[in-house]
C-alpha positions in Angstrom: 46.3 115.3 67.8 46.7 113.8 71.0 49.5 114.4 73.1 51.6 111.4 74.7 50.0 112.0 78.1 46.6 111.5 76.5 47.8 108.3 74.4 48.3 107.0 78.1 45.6 107.7 80.1 43.7 105.5 81.9 41.1 105.3 78.8 43.7 102.9 76.8 43.7 100.4 79.9 43.1 97.1 79.1 41.8 94.5 81.8 43.3 91.6 82.2 42.4 89.4 85.1 42.1 91.2 88.4 44.4 94.2 87.2 44.7 96.4 84.2 47.7 97.3 82.2 48.1 100.3 79.6 47.7 99.1 76.1 50.1 101.7 75.0 53.2 99.6 74.5 55.7 100.8 72.4 56.4 97.4 71.1 55.6 97.7 67.3 58.5 97.9 65.0 58.1 100.9 62.4 58.1 99.0 59.4 58.8 95.5 58.8 62.7 96.6 58.0 63.1 97.4 61.5 63.6 96.5 64.9 64.2 99.2 66.2 61.0 100.1 67.9 60.3 96.8 70.2 63.3 95.0 72.2 61.5 91.7 72.1 61.0 91.8 68.2 64.6 92.8 68.0 65.5 89.9 70.1 63.7 87.5 68.0 64.7 88.9 64.5 68.3 87.7 65.9 67.9 84.7 68.2 64.5 83.5 67.3 64.6 80.6 66.1 64.5 76.9 67.5 68.4 76.4 66.7 69.4 79.6 67.7 67.8 78.8 71.4 69.1 75.3 71.6 72.7 76.5 70.6 72.9 79.1 73.1 71.7 76.7 75.5 73.8 74.2 74.8 76.7 77.1 75.1 75.5 77.9 78.6 75.8 74.0 79.5 79.5 74.6 78.3 79.4 73.1 75.1 82.2 75.0 72.6 82.8 73.1 69.4 81.0 72.1 66.2 81.1 68.4 67.1 79.9 68.9 70.3 76.8 71.2 69.1 75.8 68.9 66.8 75.7 65.7 68.8 74.1 66.8 71.3 71.4 68.6 69.4 71.3 66.2 65.8 71.0 69.4 63.8 72.1 69.2 60.1 75.9 70.9 59.6 74.6 73.4 57.5 72.2 74.6 59.6 74.2 74.5 62.7 77.2 76.3 60.7 75.2 78.8 59.4 73.2 79.9 62.9 76.7 79.6 64.8 77.8 82.1 61.8 74.8 84.3 62.6 75.2 84.1 66.5 78.8 85.2 66.1 78.0 87.9 63.6 74.9 89.4 65.5 77.6 89.1 69.1 75.9 86.3 70.6 79.0 84.2 70.7 82.4 84.2 70.0 84.5 82.7 67.7 88.3 81.7 68.5 90.4 79.1 66.4 91.5 76.5 68.4 93.7 74.2 66.1 94.9 75.5 62.7 94.9 72.4 60.5 92.2 71.5 59.3 91.1 75.0 60.8 88.4 74.6 63.9 86.6 76.9 66.0 85.2 77.2 69.6 82.2 79.1 70.4 81.8 80.6 73.8 79.6 83.0 74.7 79.9 86.7 74.3 78.4 89.2 77.0 75.3 89.7 74.2 75.2 86.3 75.0 75.5 85.6 78.3 72.5 88.6 79.0 70.0 85.9 77.3 70.3 84.0 80.7 67.4 85.2 82.3 65.6 84.7 79.5 66.5 81.0 78.9 65.9 80.4 82.8 62.2 81.8 82.0 61.9 79.8 79.5 63.2 76.5 81.2 60.8 77.5 83.9 57.7 77.9 81.4 58.7 74.6 80.1 59.1 72.9 83.8 55.4 74.0 84.9 53.6 73.5 81.4 55.3 70.6 79.4 56.6 68.1 82.2 54.7 66.2 84.6 54.8 67.7 88.6 58.2 66.1 89.8 59.4 65.2 86.4 61.4 67.8 84.8 63.7 67.7 82.5 66.0 70.1 84.1 66.4 71.5 87.6 68.6 74.5 88.6 70.7 74.3 91.8 72.0 77.4 92.9 75.3 77.1 93.9 75.6 79.6 96.6 73.4 78.0 98.9 73.1 74.4 97.3 69.4 74.2 97.5 67.2 73.4 94.0 66.2 77.3 92.8 63.2 78.0 90.8 64.1 81.2 88.3 62.3 84.1 89.4 62.0 87.7 87.7 62.4 90.6 90.7 62.7 94.4 90.5 66.7 95.6 90.3 65.8 98.4 93.1 63.7 96.7 95.6 64.3 92.8 95.0 60.2 92.4 94.7 59.2 89.5 92.7 57.8 91.0 89.2 54.8 89.8 88.2 52.2 91.6 85.6 49.7 92.8 88.2 52.9 94.5 89.9 54.8 95.9 86.4 53.5 99.1 84.5 54.7 99.7 81.0 55.7 102.5 79.8 56.9 103.9 76.2 60.7 104.2 76.3 63.1 107.5 74.9 63.2 105.4 71.8 59.6 105.2 71.5 57.8 106.7 68.6 54.9 109.0 68.8 53.6 107.0 65.4 54.5 103.9 67.0 52.0 104.8 70.0 49.1 105.7 68.5 49.6 102.4 65.8 49.0 100.6 69.0 46.6 102.3 70.8 44.2 102.2 67.3 45.2 98.6 67.2 44.2 98.2 70.9 40.9 100.3 70.8 39.6 98.1 67.5 40.1 95.2 69.1 38.3 96.1 72.5 35.5 97.5 70.4 
């Protein structure tokens, strides 16, 4: 049986363009019923469909009420009610009654939802780059601190340097099981053969 250090050795590197990244990424759930093995998989299971992400986007824009979401998104009442319930139960939105008769609720971003802001910014940046004609973006972001239109970037929390695939080395975290690491190593090995 290989040790962890053997599994993450250079023999499992994948070349991508001019750089190499480890082929051992613990982003693989141990079974289809769990998302514990991968944070990306876990997020997608909780909020990965189109309507959920658009509801969260609109919540960042300041939409709070059912009618506002429905009007802006053009979503059916049934699907909207399901997604708002799922997002509230998953902790992305806080549901608060603002009217008793009939009962009406507001949906505000919870801390878990606010933490998705960088994800949605990155998706917006990608869309502006790949889906819009240059100079014809649907959305621009003005940084209120300096007043300039800004491009979202991902930077290192320690040194502030911009993070790019060439400058990041993914490593298995404490929750990654040795079995997940081995499964992915085998899959990568077969793909590169």
